[in-house]
C-alpha positions, -999 to +999 in steps of 0.1 A: +094+356+373+124+368+390+125+386+419+149+420+419+177+413+445+162+437+469+131+419+468+142+384+467+136+360+499+160+367+529+186+337+533+176+317+568+204+305+582+200+261+584+185+256+623+191+221+623+223+204+643+228+165+644+257+144+658+245+115+641+223+100+669+199+134+675+191+164+656+184+190+673+163+218+659+160+256+667+128+281+663+143+315+661+105+327+663+099+311+694+133+322+714+127+344+742+162+348+747+162+333+785+199+318+775+188+291+799+205+267+771+240+285+769+239+288+812+237+255+814+256+238+784+280+261+772+303+234+756+273+231+731+251+264+730+276+291+725+261+323+717+293+340+702+300+319+670+283+301+645+272+278+640+256+282+676+251+246+685+281+226+685+267+192+692+304+172+695+304+192+725+286+169+750+266+136+750+235+129+734+217+123+766+232+157+785+222+179+754+184+159+756+184+168+788+192+209+782+171+210+752+142+198+774+150+229+799+142+255+771+112+275+785+100+288+751+102+255+729+124+267+707+148+239+713+133+203+703+150+169+691+145+138+677+164+105+674+177+098+641+158+067+628+189+050+615+204+047+649+170+038+660+165+013+640+193-004+650+192-004+689 
């Protein structure tokens, strides 16, 4: 059964960002908008453009350090398996 256009599921934006080495995930349902990410690393976490996470703005170590400061846990990261297997 097809839903009428006004009842179709809302399109969600992709909340997964990668630089090849790590992937950062953003859960908007957890975000409390403290903006610690943007205030601490505005080259990566940009509040005025889409996509708002620009993984080429800093090296992986710096991004990881900032993600760990997220007070709500809305930001998380993981190492990409392909590169982890090589190291």
